[in-house]
C-alpha angles and dihedrals in degrees: 000000000000127000094273093055094044094046089050088055090049091051091049092051106031115008092063094124093053095048093042091055091051093047113027099028095046089046089054089061088066102041099096095047094046116183094355093074126222133289113240103231134139092280092054092047092051092050092048091049091054091051094049093049088056089064090066092241088129135248094272095054092042090053092049091052095047090047088055091051091046094049093048102040112019110142091012132106111243136183128225093261091056090057097043092049090052092047091050094049093049093046090051088054094047094048097043115125135162118256104275113188120182110286106244125206115255088228134002126013123343108229118213119188115200121203138172146120124292113281095018093121094258099143094047090046090054090053090050091049091050090050091049093052091045090055087056090056096255126143111235133201121189127207115206096211096161092096094157094073119050088196091060092054091045093050093049090047090054090052091047092052091047091051095040095235129138118259132192116212137171138192118287110276094025120142106276090210088059090054090050090049092051093046094051091044089053091048089053093047094046093045089235120176097217134030115188115194118201120206133198116272113252142161117259088236094061099097099187092052092046088053087054089059089053089053092052089049090051095047092051091048091055091058096045115019096217096040138150087047091186132022106194120195114207112213125189106233090209090063092075118188095002087073089073095062089045091054093050095048096048093044091054091051103043108008098248114214100196148352135250109202105206129196095021087147092061103042136100089195104070090134087076087084087076101058091039090057092040102044105027099036095211116134118245100235101176139011128201110229102172147356100269123095091247092054097097115101134187104248117254110189093193093052091045092055094044093048091050092054099036109130092011101077121055113208105235131175109248092004121164098039096117125202128262114256114258 
């Protein structure tokens, strides 16, 4: 299945809250008025704003959308489809991003550093990335840089063995920068195409650990001047708005280049993609849409928006015009 089909499955299973707010809650705004529609006044705008905020798209995005509705329809009688079409169009605009494939090295191995908080889905996302590159015929080396947790190294090793890719490990408590150095050195010696370096999960507020990430970044860069070519931040989609502060903190420390939004199939907070794109500015490069190795998709903002509104918006000629209030 392509992204559209997989994201539809994810919405059906996990983005229920987001879609329900856009369908049921917006529909409730029109119940009393029935077939005569609803006058767009301050009360209506406030109610719509409250509904949109519940989708976890953030206050800023919700205000932009309601301002669009207000500017287009104020003083007019509208129907549910008028509103949903406007919301969809504005969301498409807010989520829009250029196609951003992984930046590959001009020569030698492409080094990808993966960062994130504990429990974000980082290790599984690395395995999915490795599988994706393997499917493209690329040779992959993994660096198990989360040396603080033996379980993390063990889990990544299991994935590496299952995939049949090389992995560099070290004893628990070893210097993570040393692991990164060894992994990149091995990738160079083995003429590998991709080297993915895992890092220990940490909170963006832990300054000493964030400085450690900076050290890893610096060590890798000494071996290959342009490396790391990508610094991917894995965010747990179920974390909602807290993902924004995580993105800011990690980006300041190690200049993140893109996001991997994990567990999108199991979240009721899929609207968080909007404020992340709007406030952080980093492109969403991949989304996890299931538990299998193949369930990592390059993010398509257009398909995401269309899947979210599929079945909610009826395509109508001349829709969205609204009617003057009587």
